[in-house]
Structures are given as structure tokens and as C-alpha cells.
C-alpha positions, 0 to 999 in steps of 0.5 A: 905698241899702244894697240897691243897694250889696248888689245892686252887690256881688252882681253882681260876678264871683267873681274881682272879689269875691275880688280885692276881698277880697284888696285889702282885706286888702292895704290893712290890711297896708299900714296896719299896715306904715305904722304900724310903719314910722313908729313905729319911725322915731320910736322910733329917732330918740328912741333915737338922741338918747338914745344918741348925744347925751344919754348922750355929752354926760353921759359927756364932762361926767363926764370933764371933771369928773373931769379938773378934780378931778384937776387941782385935786388936783394943784394942791394937791399942788404946794403941799404938795410945793413943797420936793420938786422931783421930786415937784413936777414929777410933780404939775405934769405930772399937772396939765398932762395933766388940763387938756389932757384936760379941754380935749379932752373939752370940744371933743368936747362942743361938737360935739354938739347942744345946746339954747339953754339948754345953749349959754348955760351952755356959754358961761358955763362957758368964761368961768368956766374961763378965769378959773379957769385964770388964777387956777390958773396964778397959784397955781403961779407964786407957789410958791417956797421961801419961806413967803410964796409958799406962803401966797399960793398956798394962800390963792389956791387956797382962795379965788378959785380954789376959788370959780371951780372950784365955779362950773364944777362947778355949771355942769357939774352943770346941764348934766348935769341938762339932758341927763338930763332930755332923755334921760328925755323922749326915752325917755318919748316913745319909750315912748309911741310904742311903746305907741301903735303897739302899740295901733294895730296891735292895733286895726287887726289886730283890725279886719282880722281881723274884716273878713277874716272878714266878707268871707270869710263874705259872699263864700262865702255869695254863691257857695255859696247860689246854687250850692246852689239850682242843685244843688237845681233840677238834682235836681228837673229830673232827677226830672222836676219843671219847676214850680219857679220859678227866681229870677235876681237877680244877674249874676255866675257863679252868677247866670249859671248860674241864668239858664242853668238857667231858660232850659233849664227853659223849653226843656224845658217848651216841648218837653213842652207841644208834645208834649202838644198833639200827643198830644192833637191825634192823640187827637182824630183830627187825624192831620195835626197835627205839631210846629212844629220852627221853635220849637226848635233843636239837639237839641230840634229833632231831638226834634221832628222825630223825633216828627213822623217817628214820627207819619208812620210810623204815620199813613201805613199808617192812611191807606192802610187807610182808602183801601182800605176806602173803595174796598171799600165802593164795590165796588172791590177794591184791590191787595194792601196 
């Protein structure tokens, strides 16, 4: 089976062999390009999740936590400065602004993709935040000039409000951990894809180089070896050696060249054989023998006709001389020769 396949390849034309070799290289290049393309797509998807989803979520959570802490500071500062209206109002404005900023960042966080666990935690956060806002507003509403009002607000701020506030922060912490964990997984996936793609491309490139080297050597040997054989045969023919056997075991261009040389050698041998036979026949005294010009064509036929003409050129006077001698033997003097 292997020999059949090799013979099939040897019979291909040089152009087909070269085209096949280039096609194999193009195929390997296409595989390398496909591996790189899909790997880059996977890496880009993971990096997009890290930069445009997970890190943005973490950024919004950090900003929400910062705004809530600043709102808490403003809330407790209002308790301390309740007897100083101007300072109290400044902290009240700061409190309202921090609450508004945290709402804005929360809405921006909600539009980003989230896992089921994150959605559940976000729902819990909204419920807890709603309770905290209600309690925090009661802290502010209870503030008046009396010591009793200040004590109520303080107890409420340090008690129920603080508990709900810590619950919110704990939920934000869990959300941050989930996003960082997902970002880490995405990075690991991108890194693994990169390593796999790099290894695959190195392996495919190595195989492609070895295949290219093998094809180059195989094709070049398939072309140069019969050509060297043809050159050797031509040199032998030029030296007059027509005895070497020409083996034609392929049908490609080098095989066709060897076949043509085999045919040429056969024609030369036939001409020489015919010439030798004619010489031997003439030497035996058979002057009527002539070369068979029908067996040749082209210049070989012209050569056979020329040999026949040469024989005719010296046989005719010999025949005339023989005829005259015969007449003299009979006493008949012939005309002047």
C-alpha cells in the first residue's frame, strides 16, 4: 500500500507536487491562524469580563461603601453639632449628597452583569439599605435642642442604625469578594488559554517546519535524482555508449524525459544495427543489399537513405567494370569506360 502511494506521488507532475507542498504549508498556516484567532477571542472575552464587568463592579462597590461611610460620619456629626445650626446644615447637606451619590453608583452597579448569587445579595442589600435609610432619617428627625432628643438619636444611631449599616457593609464585602474571585477565575482562564494556544502554536509550527523540510527534500529528490540519471545517460550516449539500461518507473516530467531518452537510445541502436548489418552484407559480396528506410523517420531515415546512396555510388562503377571484364573474356572489346 505504501509503495502504491509513493508511486502515485512520483507520477504527479512537478507543478502538482509543488502545488501540493504549498497547499500543505497553507493548511498549517491556516490552522495556526485559526488557533490564534479563537484563542485571542477567548482571551479578549475574559479580559473584557475582568476590565468591563468585574473591576467596574468592584469600583462601584468601593464608591458606594465610601459614600455610606461619609454619610454615617455626617449623621453622627449632626448629633454633635445639633446646637450649631450652620454647621448642622452643612453636615445635613453632606449627608444628603453622600446618600444621593451612593444611589447613583448603586444604579450603575445594577446594570452590570451579575451572577445569581450576586443578584440575591443585591436584593438583600436593597432591603437592608431601605431599613437603614428609614432608621437614619429617624435619627436626624429626633434631633432637637433637648438633651432627650440628642440621647434618642445617639442610641438609635449606635444601635439599630449601626446594625443595619454593618449588614450593608457586610453584603458589599461579599459582593466585592465574589467579583474579585470571578475576576481571578477569568484571569486564570485567559492565562490558561494563552499557555494552551502558545503550546499548540509551537507544536503546530514545529510540525509544519518538519513537514515543509520533509516535503522539500522528498520533492527535490524526486526531481533531481532522475535528472542526474538523465544527465549521466546523456553523457554516456555522447561517448557512444548505448548499452546502459534506462529504467522508467514514473510518468512525471523527469519520467517523461527518461522515456524520451530511452526511445532515442532505441532509435540510435536500431540505426547502428541496420548499418552494421548492411556493412556485413556488403563485405560478404552482396552488393544489392540496402538499408530498410521504412523502419526510420526524420533524420534517421535521411541517414539510411544517405548510406544507401553511398553504396550505390561505389557499386555502380564496380558493376560496370565487372560487365566489361566479362565482355573482354568473351573477346568483345567494350566501349571506353
